[in-house]
C-alpha positions as CSV (number, residue, x, y, z in Angstrom):
1,X,28.5,58.0,148.9
2,X,32.0,59.0,149.6
3,X,34.1,60.7,146.8
4,X,37.6,61.8,147.2
5,X,38.9,64.7,145.0
6,X,42.7,64.7,145.0
7,X,44.1,67.0,142.3
8,X,47.5,68.6,141.8
9,X,47.8,72.2,140.7
10,X,47.2,73.3,137.1
11,X,50.6,75.0,136.9
12,X,50.4,78.8,136.2
13,X,46.6,78.7,136.4
14,X,45.2,77.5,139.7
15,X,46.5,75.9,142.9
16,X,45.7,72.3,144.0
17,X,43.5,73.7,146.8
18,X,41.5,75.8,144.5
19,X,41.1,72.9,142.0
20,X,39.8,70.7,144.8
21,X,37.2,73.3,145.7
22,X,35.8,73.7,142.3
23,X,35.9,69.9,141.7
24,X,33.7,69.6,144.9
25,X,31.1,71.9,143.4
26,X,31.0,69.9,140.2
27,X,30.6,66.7,142.2
28,X,27.8,68.0,144.3
29,X,25.8,69.3,141.3
30,X,25.4,65.7,140.3
31,X,25.6,63.9,143.6
32,X,24.2,66.5,146.1
33,X,24.1,64.1,149.1
34,X,27.7,62.8,148.6
35,X,30.4,63.1,151.1
36,X,33.2,64.9,149.3
37,X,36.6,64.7,150.8
38,X,39.2,67.3,149.5
39,X,42.8,66.2,149.4
40,X,44.8,68.5,147.3
41,X,48.2,67.0,146.3
42,X,51.5,68.7,145.8
43,X,55.1,67.5,144.8
44,X,57.3,69.8,146.7
45,X,56.7,72.9,144.7
46,X,54.3,75.8,144.9
47,X,51.2,74.7,146.7
48,X,52.9,72.2,149.1
49,X,52.1,74.1,152.2
50,X,48.4,74.5,151.4
51,X,48.0,70.9,150.4
52,X,49.4,69.7,153.8
53,X,47.5,72.3,155.8
54,X,44.1,71.4,154.2
55,X,44.8,67.7,154.6
56,X,45.8,67.8,158.3
57,X,43.9,70.7,159.7
58,X,47.1,72.7,160.2
59,X,47.7,76.5,160.5
60,X,49.6,79.1,158.4
61,X,52.3,81.1,160.0
62,X,53.3,84.5,158.4
63,X,56.9,85.5,158.3
64,X,59.1,88.3,157.0
65,X,62.2,87.1,155.2
66,X,64.6,88.0,152.5
67,X,63.5,87.0,149.0
68,X,65.6,85.6,146.2
69,X,66.8,89.0,145.2
70,X,67.9,89.8,148.7
71,X,64.9,92.2,149.4
72,X,62.4,91.8,152.3
73,X,59.2,90.0,151.5
74,X,56.3,88.7,153.5
75,X,55.7,85.0,153.2
76,X,54.5,82.0,155.1
77,X,55.1,78.4,156.3
78,X,52.8,75.9,158.0
79,X,52.4,73.8,161.1
80,X,50.5,70.5,160.5
81,X,47.5,69.4,162.5
82,X,49.8,67.4,164.9
83,X,51.2,70.7,166.1
84,X,54.6,69.2,166.0
85,X,55.6,69.2,162.3
86,X,56.5,72.3,160.2
87,X,56.0,72.3,156.4
88,X,58.2,74.8,154.5
89,X,58.0,75.6,150.8
90,X,61.2,77.0,149.4
91,X,59.2,78.5,146.5
92,X,57.5,80.8,149.1
93,X,60.8,82.4,150.0
94,X,63.2,81.7,147.2
95,X,60.9,80.7,144.4
96,X,60.9,81.6,140.7
97,X,57.4,83.3,140.8
98,X,58.9,85.9,143.2
99,X,61.4,87.2,140.5
100,X,60.1,89.3,137.5
101,X,61.1,87.6,134.3
102,X,63.4,90.5,133.3
103,X,65.3,90.3,136.6
104,X,66.0,86.4,136.7
105,X,69.6,85.8,137.2
106,X,70.8,82.6,138.9
107,X,74.2,84.1,139.5
108,X,72.8,86.3,142.2
109,X,69.6,84.9,143.6
110,X,69.7,83.3,147.1
111,X,68.1,80.8,149.3
112,X,68.7,82.8,152.4
113,X,65.0,83.3,153.0
114,X,64.5,79.5,153.0
115,X,67.0,79.3,155.8
116,X,65.2,82.0,157.7
117,X,62.0,79.9,157.5
118,X,63.9,76.9,158.8
119,X,65.2,79.0,161.7
120,X,61.7,80.4,162.5
121,X,60.4,76.8,162.8
122,X,63.3,75.9,165.2
123,X,62.6,79.0,167.2
124,X,59.1,77.7,167.8
125,X,60.5,74.5,169.2
126,X,59.6,72.4,166.2
127,X,62.0,69.5,165.5
128,X,60.4,67.8,162.5
129,X,60.4,69.6,159.2
130,X,59.0,68.8,155.8
131,X,60.6,71.0,153.1
132,X,59.3,71.2,149.6
133,X,62.1,72.4,147.1
134,X,60.4,72.8,143.8
135,X,60.0,75.9,141.6
136,X,63.2,77.6,142.8
137,X,64.7,80.8,141.4
138,X,68.2,79.9,142.8
139,X,71.5,78.1,141.8
140,X,73.5,78.6,145.0
141,X,73.8,75.2,146.3
142,X,71.9,76.1,149.4
143,X,74.7,78.5,150.5
144,X,72.1,81.2,151.4
145,X,70.0,78.8,153.4
146,X,73.1,77.6,155.3
147,X,74.2,81.2,155.9
148,X,70.9,82.0,157.6
149,X,71.6,79.0,159.9
150,X,75.1,80.2,160.9
151,X,77.4,78.6,158.4
152,X,80.1,80.9,156.9
153,X,81.4,80.7,153.3
154,X,84.8,82.5,153.0
155,X,87.1,83.5,150.2
156,X,91.0,83.2,150.2
157,X,91.4,86.3,152.4
158,X,88.7,85.2,154.9
159,X,85.8,87.6,153.7
160,X,82.3,86.2,153.5
161,X,81.1,85.5,150.1
162,X,78.2,87.7,148.5
163,X,74.9,86.0,147.7
164,X,74.4,83.9,144.7
165,X,75.7,80.9,142.8
166,X,78.4,82.7,140.9
167,X,80.1,83.7,144.2
168,X,80.9,80.0,144.9
169,X,83.8,80.3,142.4
170,X,85.6,82.3,145.0
171,X,84.9,79.7,147.9
172,X,88.0,78.7,149.8
173,X,86.7,77.7,153.2
174,X,83.4,76.7,154.8
175,X,83.2,77.4,158.5
176,X,80.5,75.4,160.3
177,X,81.6,76.2,163.9
178,X,78.7,78.6,164.4
179,X,76.0,76.4,162.6
180,X,72.7,76.2,164.6
181,X,73.2,73.3,166.9
182,X,69.4,72.6,166.9
183,X,69.8,71.2,163.4
184,X,71.5,68.0,164.8
185,X,68.4,67.1,166.7
186,X,65.9,67.9,164.0
187,X,64.3,65.5,161.5
188,X,64.2,66.9,158.0
189,X,62.3,65.4,155.2
190,X,62.9,67.0,151.8
191,X,60.2,66.5,149.2
192,X,61.2,67.0,145.6
193,X,60.1,65.7,142.2
194,X,63.5,65.3,140.4
195,X,66.5,63.0,140.7
196,X,69.2,65.1,139.2
197,X,72.8,65.2,140.5
198,X,74.4,68.4,141.5
199,X,76.6,68.9,138.5
200,X,77.1,67.7,134.9
201,X,74.9,67.5,132.0
202,X,71.9,66.4,134.1
203,X,72.9,68.8,136.9
204,X,71.2,71.8,138.4
205,X,72.8,74.4,136.2
206,X,72.5,72.7,132.9
207,X,68.9,71.3,133.3
208,X,67.2,74.1,135.2
209,X,69.5,77.1,134.7
210,X,67.9,78.4,131.5
211,X,64.4,78.7,133.0
212,X,65.9,80.9,135.8
213,X,67.5,83.2,133.2
214,X,70.9,81.5,132.8
215,X,72.7,82.0,129.4
216,X,75.0,79.4,128.0
217,X,78.0,81.2,129.5
218,X,76.3,81.4,132.8
219,X,75.5,77.7,132.9
220,X,79.3,76.7,132.4
221,X,80.2,79.3,135.2
222,X,77.5,78.1,137.7
223,X,78.2,74.4,137.0
224,X,81.9,74.8,137.8
225,X,81.0,76.9,140.9
226,X,78.8,74.1,142.2
227,X,81.5,71.5,141.6
228,X,84.0,73.6,143.5
229,X,81.5,74.0,146.3
230,X,80.9,70.3,146.5
231,X,84.6,69.5,146.7
232,X,85.2,71.9,149.6
233,X,82.0,70.9,151.4
234,X,83.1,67.3,151.3
235,X,86.3,68.2,153.1
236,X,84.3,70.2,155.6
237,X,81.5,67.8,156.3
238,X,82.8,64.4,155.2
239,X,79.7,64.1,152.9
240,X,80.1,63.5,149.1
241,X,76.8,64.5,147.5
242,X,77.8,65.6,144.0
243,X,76.2,62.5,142.4
244,X,73.4,62.0,145.0
245,X,70.0,61.7,143.3
246,X,68.1,65.0,144.0
247,X,71.2,67.0,145.1
248,X,70.6,69.2,142.0
249,X,67.1,69.9,142.9
250,X,66.2,73.7,143.5
251,X,69.6,74.8,142.1
252,X,71.5,72.6,144.5
253,X,69.5,73.3,147.6
254,X,69.0,69.5,147.8
255,X,72.8,69.2,148.2
256,X,73.0,72.0,150.8
257,X,70.4,70.3,153.0
258,X,72.1,67.1,152.7
259,X,75.4,68.6,153.6
260,X,74.4,70.9,156.5
261,X,71.4,69.0,158.1
262,X,70.2,65.4,158.7
263,X,67.9,65.7,155.6
264,X,66.5,62.8,153.8
265,X,65.6,63.5,150.1
266,X,62.5,61.7,148.9
267,X,61.7,62.0,145.4
268,X,58.1,62.1,144.1
269,X,54.6,62.4,145.8
270,X,54.9,59.2,147.8
271,X,55.9,61.0,151.0
272,X,53.0,63.5,150.6
273,X,50.5,60.7,150.1
274,X,51.9,59.0,153.2
275,X,51.8,62.1,155.5
276,X,48.2,63.0,154.6
277,X,47.2,59.4,155.2
278,X,45.7,59.2,151.7
279,X,45.4,55.4,151.5
280,X,43.6,55.2,154.8
281,X,41.1,57.8,153.9
282,X,40.5,56.9,150.2
283,X,40.2,53.2,150.6
284,X,36.5,53.5,151.5
285,X,35.7,55.9,148.6
286,X,33.3,55.0,145.9
287,X,35.6,56.6,143.4
288,X,38.4,59.2,143.2
289,X,38.8,62.2,141.0
290,X,42.3,63.5,140.5
291,X,43.7,66.0,138.1
292,X,46.7,67.8,136.6
293,X,47.5,70.5,134.1
294,X,48.6,68.1,131.3
295,X,48.3,64.3,131.0
296,X,50.8,62.7,128.7
297,X,53.4,59.9,128.6
298,X,55.2,61.6,131.5
299,X,52.3,61.1,133.8
300,X,53.2,57.3,134.0
301,X,56.6,58.1,135.3
302,X,55.6,58.6,138.9
303,X,53.3,61.7,138.7
304,X,50.5,62.1,141.2
305,X,47.5,60.8,139.2
306,X,49.2,57.4,138.5
307,X,50.6,57.2,142.1
308,X,47.0,57.8,143.4
309,X,45.5,55.2,141.0
310,X,48.0,52.5,141.9
311,X,47.7,53.2,145.6
312,X,44.0,52.5,145.8
313,X,43.8,49.8,143.1
314,X,44.2,47.2,145.8
315,X,40.9,48.4,147.3
316,X,39.1,48.3,143.9
317,X,38.5,52.1,144.0
318,X,38.4,53.5,140.5
319,X,40.4,56.7,139.8
320,X,39.4,59.3,137.2
321,X,41.5,62.1,136.0
322,X,40.6,65.6,134.8
323,X,43.3,67.3,132.9
324,X,43.9,70.7,131.5
325,X,45.0,69.1,128.3
326,X,45.7,65.7,126.9
327,X,49.2,65.5,125.5
328,X,51.4,62.9,123.6
329,X,50.6,59.3,124.4
330,X,48.2,60.2,127.1
331,X,46.4,56.9,126.7
332,X,49.3,55.1,128.4
333,X,47.8,56.1,131.8
334,X,45.0,53.5,131.2
335,X,47.4,50.7,131.7
336,X,48.6,52.4,135.0
337,X,45.4,52.4,136.9
338,X,43.5,55.4,135.5
339,X,39.9,54.4,134.8
340,X,39.0,57.3,132.7
341,X,40.2,60.8,131.5
342,X,38.4,64.1,130.9
343,X,39.8,67.2,129.3
344,X,38.5,70.5,130.6
345,X,38.5,72.1,127.2
346,X,35.1,71.6,125.6
347,X,36.0,73.5,122.3
348,X,38.7,75.3,120.7
349,X,39.8,78.5,122.5
350,X,42.9,80.7,122.9
351,X,45.3,80.5,125.8
352,X,44.0,83.7,127.4
353,X,40.5,82.4,127.6
354,X,41.7,79.0,128.8
355,X,43.7,80.6,131.7
356,X,41.0,83.0,132.7
357,X,38.2,80.3,132.7
358,X,40.2,77.5,134.2
359,X,38.2,77.2,137.5
360,X,34.9,77.3,135.5
361,X,36.2,74.7,133.0
362,X,37.4,72.3,135.8
363,X,34.0,72.5,137.6
364,X,32.0,71.8,134.4
365,X,34.4,69.0,133.4
366,X,33.9,67.4,136.8
367,X,30.2,67.7,136.4
368,X,30.3,66.0,133.0
369,X,32.5,63.2,134.4
370,X,30.1,62.6,137.3
371,X,27.1,62.5,135.0
372,X,28.8,59.7,133.0
373,X,29.7,57.9,136.3
374,X,26.1,58.3,137.6
375,X,24.7,56.9,134.3
376,X,27.1,54.0,134.5
377,X,25.8,53.2,138.0
378,X,22.2,53.3,136.9
379,X,23.0,50.9,134.0
380,X,24.6,48.5,136.5
381,X,21.6,48.7,138.7
382,X,19.2,48.1,135.9
383,X,21.3,45.3,134.6
384,X,21.3,43.6,137.9
385,X,17.5,44.0,138.1
386,X,17.0,42.4,134.8
387,X,19.3,39.5,135.6
388,X,17.4,38.8,138.8
389,X,13.9,39.0,137.1
């Protein structure tokens, strides 16, 4: 028996890799002789590197870079099992979890560390990069990232701008003459889970600024700064990205990558599933167990569990989903390929207990689900025997 476990992370509780491990334990407690294949899934945010490394047999590379507040941090990136492709997670260098809540200020946070990770990959001779740009702490349009790769952002008197999105208000000139020439020969695939434009009501500042610490006044300031940045960048590069879907991802890092590299922005988990060869591996499974923190009406809008279910539907492989909670209109996923749902919460409990016991709750929920599946298989076998007698 082959069983694939392919969960996403349960945000703020447990990574996709850790979820897959405890799901495996739950499966083996019911099907001890099963072949369990762990394929953790990510959407470009925190956990993307681990998901790719586990799925492809790659390696983690440790790196010292500047974090979102401009202070040195130790972080990491990955090389896939092919030895030729790097995977970089902007959250690992410029992510919101790296900034204490009381210090969150998108006026000053920078993507410089993300640029340093790109440079580190180029220095190793790698010319294909996958960059996940979820969970950012920044709103600088990718200025910091570009600076780390040789681009200069100058004010009216020729001085380099300080870090952060607010500084873009003073932008007059973008000098790309010293930009790293290796970028021109590098394939860059950007994985993100949003399609927001750079500016406006659905732009980076308005939609995601508040979670990064932006006040109403800051949002107006940052949106205007990104609009000015886009106009000057268009004159410099010839690229108009202000309305491009996904340009507003990660505080405009999507726009920065489009402007200064050959990046392709791919929204959703489709590219992740393709790179880890999910369909090829899962098509011969008896069933698949996926999972996410909350299953609700948004799950049908392209989130991983439904993407997985639809991908293997053609092979008649059923997909079951284990969820941290079942939210509004969760039942809509049944018409999108999910065969069954299981919440990990067996009884009422407070949030602290829920978070602390998440691994245990996932494992026992997986066991409960597998016991139901096993009983269903036994019923089918008994049914077949009676029909043949």
